[in-house]
PyMOL Python script that loads the backbone (N, CA, C, O; Angstrom):
from pymol import cmd

cmd.read_pdbstr("""\
ATOM      1  N   UNK A   1      77.792 132.912 102.783  1.00  0.00           N
ATOM      2  CA  UNK A   1      79.218 132.769 102.593  1.00  0.00           C
ATOM      3  C   UNK A   1      79.548 131.287 102.527  1.00  0.00           C
ATOM      4  O   UNK A   1      79.025 130.485 103.300  1.00  0.00           O
ATOM      5  N   UNK A   2      80.406 130.943 101.612  1.00  0.00           N
ATOM      6  CA  UNK A   2      80.860 129.569 101.494  1.00  0.00           C
ATOM      7  C   UNK A   2      81.760 129.241 102.674  1.00  0.00           C
ATOM      8  O   UNK A   2      82.716 129.966 102.948  1.00  0.00           O
ATOM      9  N   UNK A   3      81.467 128.169 103.362  1.00  0.00           N
ATOM     10  CA  UNK A   3      82.236 127.798 104.551  1.00  0.00           C
ATOM     11  C   UNK A   3      83.608 127.253 104.148  1.00  0.00           C
ATOM     12  O   UNK A   3      83.726 126.438 103.233  1.00  0.00           O
ATOM     13  N   UNK A   4      84.625 127.715 104.843  1.00  0.00           N
ATOM     14  CA  UNK A   4      85.982 127.208 104.677  1.00  0.00           C
ATOM     15  C   UNK A   4      86.417 126.675 106.026  1.00  0.00           C
ATOM     16  O   UNK A   4      85.746 126.891 107.036  1.00  0.00           O
ATOM     17  N   UNK A   5      87.540 125.979 106.040  1.00  0.00           N
ATOM     18  CA  UNK A   5      88.051 125.471 107.310  1.00  0.00           C
ATOM     19  C   UNK A   5      88.365 126.600 108.269  1.00  0.00           C
ATOM     20  O   UNK A   5      88.111 126.481 109.468  1.00  0.00           O
ATOM     21  N   UNK A   6      88.909 127.689 107.765  1.00  0.00           N
ATOM     22  CA  UNK A   6      89.197 128.828 108.630  1.00  0.00           C
ATOM     23  C   UNK A   6      88.946 130.109 107.848  1.00  0.00           C
ATOM     24  O   UNK A   6      89.199 130.183 106.646  1.00  0.00           O
ATOM     25  N   UNK A   7      88.452 131.098 108.543  1.00  0.00           N
ATOM     26  CA  UNK A   7      88.197 132.390 107.930  1.00  0.00           C
ATOM     27  C   UNK A   7      89.281 133.361 108.367  1.00  0.00           C
ATOM     28  O   UNK A   7      89.936 133.154 109.389  1.00  0.00           O
ATOM     29  N   UNK A   8      89.465 134.414 107.595  1.00  0.00           N
ATOM     30  CA  UNK A   8      90.417 135.452 107.970  1.00  0.00           C
ATOM     31  C   UNK A   8      89.735 136.808 107.908  1.00  0.00           C
ATOM     32  O   UNK A   8      88.547 136.895 107.599  1.00  0.00           O
ATOM     33  N   UNK A   9      90.474 137.857 108.197  1.00  0.00           N
ATOM     34  CA  UNK A   9      89.854 139.177 108.270  1.00  0.00           C
ATOM     35  C   UNK A   9      89.334 139.640 106.913  1.00  0.00           C
ATOM     36  O   UNK A   9      88.374 140.409 106.867  1.00  0.00           O
ATOM     37  N   UNK A  10      89.933 139.200 105.811  1.00  0.00           N
ATOM     38  CA  UNK A  10      89.413 139.583 104.500  1.00  0.00           C
ATOM     39  C   UNK A  10      88.082 138.906 104.209  1.00  0.00           C
ATOM     40  O   UNK A  10      87.241 139.472 103.512  1.00  0.00           O
ATOM     41  N   UNK A  11      87.881 137.705 104.735  1.00  0.00           N
ATOM     42  CA  UNK A  11      86.581 137.047 104.608  1.00  0.00           C
ATOM     43  C   UNK A  11      85.511 137.842 105.352  1.00  0.00           C
ATOM     44  O   UNK A  11      84.393 138.001 104.861  1.00  0.00           O
ATOM     45  N   UNK A  12      85.855 138.337 106.532  1.00  0.00           N
ATOM     46  CA  UNK A  12      84.922 139.143 107.318  1.00  0.00           C
ATOM     47  C   UNK A  12      84.653 140.459 106.593  1.00  0.00           C
ATOM     48  O   UNK A  12      83.506 140.902 106.522  1.00  0.00           O
ATOM     49  N   UNK A  13      85.691 141.084 106.056  1.00  0.00           N
ATOM     50  CA  UNK A  13      85.513 142.323 105.303  1.00  0.00           C
ATOM     51  C   UNK A  13      84.612 142.090 104.094  1.00  0.00           C
ATOM     52  O   UNK A  13      83.748 142.915 103.799  1.00  0.00           O
ATOM     53  N   UNK A  14      84.803 140.993 103.406  1.00  0.00           N
ATOM     54  CA  UNK A  14      83.963 140.659 102.257  1.00  0.00           C
ATOM     55  C   UNK A  14      82.501 140.532 102.661  1.00  0.00           C
ATOM     56  O   UNK A  14      81.617 141.031 101.964  1.00  0.00           O
ATOM     57  N   UNK A  15      82.244 139.873 103.774  1.00  0.00           N
ATOM     58  CA  UNK A  15      80.867 139.739 104.272  1.00  0.00           C
ATOM     59  C   UNK A  15      80.254 141.097 104.585  1.00  0.00           C
ATOM     60  O   UNK A  15      79.102 141.358 104.237  1.00  0.00           O
ATOM     61  N   UNK A  16      81.017 141.956 105.237  1.00  0.00           N
ATOM     62  CA  UNK A  16      80.513 143.292 105.569  1.00  0.00           C
ATOM     63  C   UNK A  16      80.255 144.072 104.283  1.00  0.00           C
ATOM     64  O   UNK A  16      79.248 144.773 104.178  1.00  0.00           O
ATOM     65  N   UNK A  17      81.146 143.960 103.315  1.00  0.00           N
ATOM     66  CA  UNK A  17      81.002 144.668 102.039  1.00  0.00           C
ATOM     67  C   UNK A  17      79.752 144.210 101.297  1.00  0.00           C
ATOM     68  O   UNK A  17      78.989 145.036 100.796  1.00  0.00           O
ATOM     69  N   UNK A  18      79.541 142.905 101.225  1.00  0.00           N
ATOM     70  CA  UNK A  18      78.365 142.365 100.531  1.00  0.00           C
ATOM     71  C   UNK A  18      77.086 142.862 101.190  1.00  0.00           C
ATOM     72  O   UNK A  18      76.170 143.315 100.503  1.00  0.00           O
ATOM     73  N   UNK A  19      77.015 142.782 102.494  1.00  0.00           N
ATOM     74  CA  UNK A  19      75.815 143.216 103.213  1.00  0.00           C
ATOM     75  C   UNK A  19      75.687 144.732 103.229  1.00  0.00           C
ATOM     76  O   UNK A  19      74.576 145.263 103.229  1.00  0.00           O
ATOM     77  N   UNK A  20      76.811 145.429 103.242  1.00  0.00           N
ATOM     78  CA  UNK A  20      76.812 146.887 103.266  1.00  0.00           C
ATOM     79  C   UNK A  20      76.150 147.456 102.017  1.00  0.00           C
ATOM     80  O   UNK A  20      75.525 148.516 102.077  1.00  0.00           O
ATOM     81  N   UNK A  21      76.278 146.767 100.887  1.00  0.00           N
ATOM     82  CA  UNK A  21      75.666 147.246  99.652  1.00  0.00           C
ATOM     83  C   UNK A  21      74.145 147.261  99.756  1.00  0.00           C
ATOM     84  O   UNK A  21      73.489 148.043  99.067  1.00  0.00           O
ATOM     85  N   UNK A  22      73.575 146.412 100.603  1.00  0.00           N
ATOM     86  CA  UNK A  22      72.120 146.329 100.759  1.00  0.00           C
ATOM     87  C   UNK A  22      71.627 147.186 101.922  1.00  0.00           C
ATOM     88  O   UNK A  22      70.575 147.817 101.827  1.00  0.00           O
ATOM     89  N   UNK A  23      72.368 147.209 102.993  1.00  0.00           N
ATOM     90  CA  UNK A  23      72.007 147.968 104.194  1.00  0.00           C
ATOM     91  C   UNK A  23      73.150 148.906 104.528  1.00  0.00           C
ATOM     92  O   UNK A  23      74.256 148.751 104.010  1.00  0.00           O
ATOM     93  N   UNK A  24      72.897 149.856 105.369  1.00  0.00           N
ATOM     94  CA  UNK A  24      73.950 150.788 105.761  1.00  0.00           C
ATOM     95  C   UNK A  24      74.888 150.180 106.804  1.00  0.00           C
ATOM     96  O   UNK A  24      76.088 150.451 106.780  1.00  0.00           O
ATOM     97  N   UNK A  25      74.364 149.372 107.710  1.00  0.00           N
ATOM     98  CA  UNK A  25      75.170 148.799 108.784  1.00  0.00           C
ATOM     99  C   UNK A  25      75.034 147.281 108.806  1.00  0.00           C
ATOM    100  O   UNK A  25      74.006 146.738 108.402  1.00  0.00           O
ATOM    101  N   UNK A  26      76.071 146.602 109.276  1.00  0.00           N
ATOM    102  CA  UNK A  26      76.060 145.154 109.451  1.00  0.00           C
ATOM    103  C   UNK A  26      76.297 144.888 110.931  1.00  0.00           C
ATOM    104  O   UNK A  26      77.286 145.352 111.499  1.00  0.00           O
ATOM    105  N   UNK A  27      75.396 144.147 111.550  1.00  0.00           N
ATOM    106  CA  UNK A  27      75.517 143.882 112.984  1.00  0.00           C
ATOM    107  C   UNK A  27      76.397 142.658 113.246  1.00  0.00           C
ATOM    108  O   UNK A  27      76.629 141.836 112.360  1.00  0.00           O
ATOM    109  N   UNK A  28      76.873 142.564 114.470  1.00  0.00           N
ATOM    110  CA  UNK A  28      77.648 141.397 114.887  1.00  0.00           C
ATOM    111  C   UNK A  28      76.793 140.142 114.740  1.00  0.00           C
ATOM    112  O   UNK A  28      77.293 139.091 114.339  1.00  0.00           O
ATOM    113  N   UNK A  29      75.512 140.248 115.061  1.00  0.00           N
ATOM    114  CA  UNK A  29      74.612 139.094 114.956  1.00  0.00           C
ATOM    115  C   UNK A  29      74.523 138.597 113.516  1.00  0.00           C
ATOM    116  O   UNK A  29      74.473 137.390 113.279  1.00  0.00           O
ATOM    117  N   UNK A  30      74.502 139.519 112.553  1.00  0.00           N
ATOM    118  CA  UNK A  30      74.482 139.112 111.146  1.00  0.00           C
ATOM    119  C   UNK A  30      75.776 138.397 110.769  1.00  0.00           C
ATOM    120  O   UNK A  30      75.749 137.405 110.042  1.00  0.00           O
ATOM    121  N   UNK A  31      76.897 138.893 111.256  1.00  0.00           N
ATOM    122  CA  UNK A  31      78.176 138.238 110.965  1.00  0.00           C
ATOM    123  C   UNK A  31      78.239 136.851 111.591  1.00  0.00           C
ATOM    124  O   UNK A  31      78.753 135.915 110.978  1.00  0.00           O
ATOM    125  N   UNK A  32      77.720 136.715 112.802  1.00  0.00           N
ATOM    126  CA  UNK A  32      77.687 135.406 113.465  1.00  0.00           C
ATOM    127  C   UNK A  32      76.848 134.433 112.650  1.00  0.00           C
ATOM    128  O   UNK A  32      77.261 133.298 112.412  1.00  0.00           O
ATOM    129  N   UNK A  33      75.670 134.876 112.223  1.00  0.00           N
ATOM    130  CA  UNK A  33      74.767 134.010 111.456  1.00  0.00           C
ATOM    131  C   UNK A  33      75.367 133.630 110.108  1.00  0.00           C
ATOM    132  O   UNK A  33      75.216 132.493 109.660  1.00  0.00           O
ATOM    133  N   UNK A  34      76.036 134.558 109.467  1.00  0.00           N
ATOM    134  CA  UNK A  34      76.584 134.315 108.138  1.00  0.00           C
ATOM    135  C   UNK A  34      77.836 133.455 108.164  1.00  0.00           C
ATOM    136  O   UNK A  34      78.001 132.566 107.328  1.00  0.00           O
ATOM    137  N   UNK A  35      78.711 133.715 109.116  1.00  0.00           N
ATOM    138  CA  UNK A  35      80.000 133.008 109.139  1.00  0.00           C
ATOM    139  C   UNK A  35      79.976 131.722 109.951  1.00  0.00           C
ATOM    140  O   UNK A  35      80.785 130.823 109.721  1.00  0.00           O
ATOM    141  N   UNK A  36      79.048 131.633 110.900  1.00  0.00           N
ATOM    142  CA  UNK A  36      79.027 130.479 111.787  1.00  0.00           C
ATOM    143  C   UNK A  36      80.062 130.566 112.898  1.00  0.00           C
ATOM    144  O   UNK A  36      80.250 129.610 113.651  1.00  0.00           O
ATOM    145  N   UNK A  37      80.735 131.712 113.002  1.00  0.00           N
ATOM    146  CA  UNK A  37      81.726 131.918 114.059  1.00  0.00           C
ATOM    147  C   UNK A  37      81.079 132.631 115.239  1.00  0.00           C
ATOM    148  O   UNK A  37      80.060 133.305 115.086  1.00  0.00           O
ATOM    149  N   UNK A  38      81.670 132.479 116.401  1.00  0.00           N
ATOM    150  CA  UNK A  38      81.187 133.193 117.582  1.00  0.00           C
ATOM    151  C   UNK A  38      81.709 134.627 117.551  1.00  0.00           C
ATOM    152  O   UNK A  38      82.650 134.943 116.824  1.00  0.00           O
ATOM    153  N   UNK A  39      81.087 135.479 118.346  1.00  0.00           N
ATOM    154  CA  UNK A  39      81.542 136.874 118.394  1.00  0.00           C
ATOM    155  C   UNK A  39      82.978 136.971 118.907  1.00  0.00           C
ATOM    156  O   UNK A  39      83.720 137.866 118.504  1.00  0.00           O
ATOM    157  N   UNK A  40      83.370 136.060 119.789  1.00  0.00           N
ATOM    158  CA  UNK A  40      84.747 136.099 120.305  1.00  0.00           C
ATOM    159  C   UNK A  40      85.776 135.737 119.228  1.00  0.00           C
ATOM    160  O   UNK A  40      86.939 136.124 119.337  1.00  0.00           O
ATOM    161  N   UNK A  41      85.366 135.010 118.203  1.00  0.00           N
ATOM    162  CA  UNK A  41      86.269 134.701 117.086  1.00  0.00           C
ATOM    163  C   UNK A  41      86.250 135.823 116.044  1.00  0.00           C
ATOM    164  O   UNK A  41      87.265 136.096 115.403  1.00  0.00           O
ATOM    165  N   UNK A  42      85.096 136.470 115.878  1.00  0.00           N
ATOM    166  CA  UNK A  42      84.963 137.543 114.892  1.00  0.00           C
ATOM    167  C   UNK A  42      85.615 138.831 115.381  1.00  0.00           C
ATOM    168  O   UNK A  42      86.227 139.552 114.593  1.00  0.00           O
ATOM    169  N   UNK A  43      85.490 139.124 116.667  1.00  0.00           N
ATOM    170  CA  UNK A  43      85.945 140.409 117.223  1.00  0.00           C
ATOM    171  C   UNK A  43      87.404 140.734 116.890  1.00  0.00           C
ATOM    172  O   UNK A  43      87.675 141.875 116.517  1.00  0.00           O
ATOM    173  N   UNK A  44      88.369 139.796 117.001  1.00  0.00           N
ATOM    174  CA  UNK A  44      89.754 140.156 116.649  1.00  0.00           C
ATOM    175  C   UNK A  44      89.906 140.584 115.182  1.00  0.00           C
ATOM    176  O   UNK A  44      90.682 141.488 114.875  1.00  0.00           O
ATOM    177  N   UNK A  45      89.163 139.934 114.283  1.00  0.00           N
ATOM    178  CA  UNK A  45      89.206 140.324 112.872  1.00  0.00           C
ATOM    179  C   UNK A  45      88.657 141.734 112.697  1.00  0.00           C
ATOM    180  O   UNK A  45      89.225 142.549 111.970  1.00  0.00           O
ATOM    181  N   UNK A  46      87.547 142.008 113.373  1.00  0.00           N
ATOM    182  CA  UNK A  46      86.919 143.325 113.296  1.00  0.00           C
ATOM    183  C   UNK A  46      87.868 144.400 113.830  1.00  0.00           C
ATOM    184  O   UNK A  46      87.999 145.473 113.241  1.00  0.00           O
ATOM    185  N   UNK A  47      88.517 144.103 114.935  1.00  0.00           N
ATOM    186  CA  UNK A  47      89.454 145.076 115.506  1.00  0.00           C
ATOM    187  C   UNK A  47      90.620 145.344 114.550  1.00  0.00           C
ATOM    188  O   UNK A  47      91.057 146.486 114.412  1.00  0.00           O
ATOM    189  N   UNK A  48      91.124 144.301 113.894  1.00  0.00           N
ATOM    190  CA  UNK A  48      92.190 144.484 112.899  1.00  0.00           C
ATOM    191  C   UNK A  48      91.709 145.349 111.741  1.00  0.00           C
ATOM    192  O   UNK A  48      92.432 146.233 111.281  1.00  0.00           O
ATOM    193  N   UNK A  49      90.494 145.097 111.270  1.00  0.00           N
ATOM    194  CA  UNK A  49      89.934 145.879 110.166  1.00  0.00           C
ATOM    195  C   UNK A  49      89.737 147.339 110.568  1.00  0.00           C
ATOM    196  O   UNK A  49      89.936 148.245 109.758  1.00  0.00           O
ATOM    197  N   UNK A  50      89.349 147.559 111.813  1.00  0.00           N
ATOM    198  CA  UNK A  50      89.211 148.933 112.311  1.00  0.00           C
ATOM    199  C   UNK A  50      90.578 149.614 112.381  1.00  0.00           C
ATOM    200  O   UNK A  50      90.712 150.776 111.998  1.00  0.00           O
ATOM    201  N   UNK A  51      91.585 148.901 112.866  1.00  0.00           N
ATOM    202  CA  UNK A  51      92.943 149.456 112.937  1.00  0.00           C
ATOM    203  C   UNK A  51      93.488 149.780 111.549  1.00  0.00           C
ATOM    204  O   UNK A  51      94.229 150.747 111.374  1.00  0.00           O
ATOM    205  N   UNK A  52      93.112 148.961 110.561  1.00  0.00           N
ATOM    206  CA  UNK A  52      93.533 149.192 109.176  1.00  0.00           C
ATOM    207  C   UNK A  52      92.697 150.280 108.501  1.00  0.00           C
ATOM    208  O   UNK A  52      92.933 150.627 107.344  1.00  0.00           O
ATOM    209  N   UNK A  53      91.710 150.820 109.241  1.00  0.00           N
ATOM    210  CA  UNK A  53      90.806 151.871 108.759  1.00  0.00           C
ATOM    211  C   UNK A  53      89.941 151.422 107.584  1.00  0.00           C
ATOM    212  O   UNK A  53      89.548 152.239 106.751  1.00  0.00           O
ATOM    213  N   UNK A  54      89.643 150.115 107.518  1.00  0.00           N
ATOM    214  CA  UNK A  54      88.802 149.592 106.448  1.00  0.00           C
ATOM    215  C   UNK A  54      87.327 149.566 106.836  1.00  0.00           C
ATOM    216  O   UNK A  54      86.456 149.598 105.966  1.00  0.00           O
ATOM    217  N   UNK A  55      87.043 149.509 108.135  1.00  0.00           N
ATOM    218  CA  UNK A  55      85.667 149.580 108.617  1.00  0.00           C
ATOM    219  C   UNK A  55      85.610 150.526 109.809  1.00  0.00           C
ATOM    220  O   UNK A  55      86.623 150.849 110.428  1.00  0.00           O
ATOM    221  N   UNK A  56      84.388 150.959 110.106  1.00  0.00           N
ATOM    222  CA  UNK A  56      84.140 151.739 111.319  1.00  0.00           C
ATOM    223  C   UNK A  56      83.006 151.057 112.071  1.00  0.00           C
ATOM    224  O   UNK A  56      82.145 150.410 111.475  1.00  0.00           O
ATOM    225  N   UNK A  57      83.022 151.215 113.380  1.00  0.00           N
ATOM    226  CA  UNK A  57      81.984 150.599 114.212  1.00  0.00           C
ATOM    227  C   UNK A  57      81.125 151.696 114.824  1.00  0.00           C
ATOM    228  O   UNK A  57      81.628 152.662 115.398  1.00  0.00           O
ATOM    229  N   UNK A  58      79.830 151.522 114.686  1.00  0.00           N
ATOM    230  CA  UNK A  58      78.835 152.428 115.255  1.00  0.00           C
ATOM    231  C   UNK A  58      77.957 151.613 116.196  1.00  0.00           C
ATOM    232  O   UNK A  58      78.006 150.384 116.156  1.00  0.00           O
ATOM    233  N   UNK A  59      77.162 152.250 117.033  1.00  0.00           N
ATOM    234  CA  UNK A  59      76.216 151.491 117.868  1.00  0.00           C
ATOM    235  C   UNK A  59      75.277 150.615 117.030  1.00  0.00           C
ATOM    236  O   UNK A  59      74.824 149.566 117.488  1.00  0.00           O
ATOM    237  N   UNK A  60      74.988 151.054 115.797  1.00  0.00           N
ATOM    238  CA  UNK A  60      74.089 150.299 114.917  1.00  0.00           C
ATOM    239  C   UNK A  60      74.765 149.108 114.249  1.00  0.00           C
ATOM    240  O   UNK A  60      74.082 148.211 113.755  1.00  0.00           O
ATOM    241  N   UNK A  61      76.088 149.086 114.227  1.00  0.00           N
ATOM    242  CA  UNK A  61      76.807 147.990 113.587  1.00  0.00           C
ATOM    243  C   UNK A  61      78.067 148.477 112.891  1.00  0.00           C
ATOM    244  O   UNK A  61      78.596 149.544 113.202  1.00  0.00           O
ATOM    245  N   UNK A  62      78.532 147.683 111.954  1.00  0.00           N
ATOM    246  CA  UNK A  62      79.764 147.980 111.229  1.00  0.00           C
ATOM    247  C   UNK A  62      79.437 148.566 109.870  1.00  0.00           C
ATOM    248  O   UNK A  62      78.402 148.271 109.272  1.00  0.00           O
ATOM    249  N   UNK A  63      80.347 149.403 109.399  1.00  0.00           N
ATOM    250  CA  UNK A  63      80.169 150.067 108.123  1.00  0.00           C
ATOM    251  C   UNK A  63      81.528 150.126 107.431  1.00  0.00           C
ATOM    252  O   UNK A  63      82.559 150.286 108.083  1.00  0.00           O
ATOM    253  N   UNK A  64      81.519 149.998 106.118  1.00  0.00           N
ATOM    254  CA  UNK A  64      82.750 150.116 105.345  1.00  0.00           C
ATOM    255  C   UNK A  64      83.164 151.591 105.319  1.00  0.00           C
ATOM    256  O   UNK A  64      82.335 152.466 105.065  1.00  0.00           O
ATOM    257  N   UNK A  65      84.428 151.861 105.577  1.00  0.00           N
ATOM    258  CA  UNK A  65      84.943 153.235 105.509  1.00  0.00           C
ATOM    259  C   UNK A  65      85.213 153.600 104.050  1.00  0.00           C
ATOM    260  O   UNK A  65      85.132 152.747 103.166  1.00  0.00           O
ATOM    261  N   UNK A  66      85.531 154.856 103.807  1.00  0.00           N
ATOM    262  CA  UNK A  66      85.885 155.268 102.441  1.00  0.00           C
ATOM    263  C   UNK A  66      87.107 154.497 101.953  1.00  0.00           C
ATOM    264  O   UNK A  66      87.132 154.015 100.821  1.00  0.00           O
ATOM    265  N   UNK A  67      88.118 154.383 102.808  1.00  0.00           N
ATOM    266  CA  UNK A  67      89.317 153.614 102.452  1.00  0.00           C
ATOM    267  C   UNK A  67      88.947 152.150 102.203  1.00  0.00           C
ATOM    268  O   UNK A  67      89.456 151.524 101.272  1.00  0.00           O
ATOM    269  N   UNK A  68      88.062 151.613 103.037  1.00  0.00           N
ATOM    270  CA  UNK A  68      87.620 150.235 102.872  1.00  0.00           C
ATOM    271  C   UNK A  68      86.855 150.020 101.581  1.00  0.00           C
ATOM    272  O   UNK A  68      86.995 148.980 100.938  1.00  0.00           O
ATOM    273  N   UNK A  69      86.044 151.004 101.196  1.00  0.00           N
ATOM    274  CA  UNK A  69      85.284 150.902  99.951  1.00  0.00           C
ATOM    275  C   UNK A  69      86.232 150.844  98.755  1.00  0.00           C
ATOM    276  O   UNK A  69      86.029 150.052  97.836  1.00  0.00           O
ATOM    277  N   UNK A  70      87.256 151.674  98.769  1.00  0.00           N
ATOM    278  CA  UNK A  70      88.248 151.655  97.685  1.00  0.00           C
ATOM    279  C   UNK A  70      88.955 150.303  97.653  1.00  0.00           C
ATOM    280  O   UNK A  70      89.131 149.718  96.584  1.00  0.00           O
ATOM    281  N   UNK A  71      89.359 149.805  98.820  1.00  0.00           N
ATOM    282  CA  UNK A  71      90.017 148.500  98.905  1.00  0.00           C
ATOM    283  C   UNK A  71      89.114 147.403  98.338  1.00  0.00           C
ATOM    284  O   UNK A  71      89.552 146.594  97.520  1.00  0.00           O
ATOM    285  N   UNK A  72      87.861 147.381  98.772  1.00  0.00           N
ATOM    286  CA  UNK A  72      86.927 146.336  98.335  1.00  0.00           C
ATOM    287  C   UNK A  72      86.674 146.400  96.834  1.00  0.00           C
ATOM    288  O   UNK A  72      86.666 145.371  96.158  1.00  0.00           O
ATOM    289  N   UNK A  73      86.470 147.591  96.319  1.00  0.00           N
ATOM    290  CA  UNK A  73      86.191 147.726  94.883  1.00  0.00           C
ATOM    291  C   UNK A  73      87.387 147.315  94.035  1.00  0.00           C
ATOM    292  O   UNK A  73      87.211 146.782  92.940  1.00  0.00           O
ATOM    293  N   UNK A  74      88.596 147.554  94.523  1.00  0.00           N
ATOM    294  CA  UNK A  74      89.768 147.149  93.743  1.00  0.00           C
ATOM    295  C   UNK A  74      90.028 145.647  93.846  1.00  0.00           C
ATOM    296  O   UNK A  74      90.686 145.075  92.977  1.00  0.00           O
ATOM    297  N   UNK A  75      89.521 145.008  94.892  1.00  0.00           N
ATOM    298  CA  UNK A  75      89.746 143.576  95.059  1.00  0.00           C
ATOM    299  C   UNK A  75      88.581 142.711  94.587  1.00  0.00           C
ATOM    300  O   UNK A  75      88.800 141.600  94.104  1.00  0.00           O
ATOM    301  N   UNK A  76      87.343 143.202  94.717  1.00  0.00           N
ATOM    302  CA  UNK A  76      86.188 142.340  94.448  1.00  0.00           C
ATOM    303  C   UNK A  76      85.190 142.886  93.448  1.00  0.00           C
ATOM    304  O   UNK A  76      84.174 142.239  93.192  1.00  0.00           O
ATOM    305  N   UNK A  77      85.436 144.039  92.879  1.00  0.00           N
ATOM    306  CA  UNK A  77      84.450 144.604  91.942  1.00  0.00           C
ATOM    307  C   UNK A  77      84.775 144.207  90.524  1.00  0.00           C
ATOM    308  O   UNK A  77      84.060 144.587  89.597  1.00  0.00           O
TER     309      UNK A  77
END
""", "prot")
cmd.dss("prot")
cmd.show_as("cartoon", "prot")
cmd.util.cbc("prot")
cmd.orient("prot")
């Protein structure tokens, strides 16, 4: 991911979407490594995305929901 001064929840969603296409789940550790943010900075974005029903969280990691897949494809496909 290209580093910006500040990231937002759509940047996090984009990262999950990109990685989701290759793997089924994206872990918090992968998001930390990719974004350079700590888990305490990423977690609020993830919680917002979950509330918006764009992602779901499993013990294995994060996954794009059906609603999230439609959102991502209309914005980035």
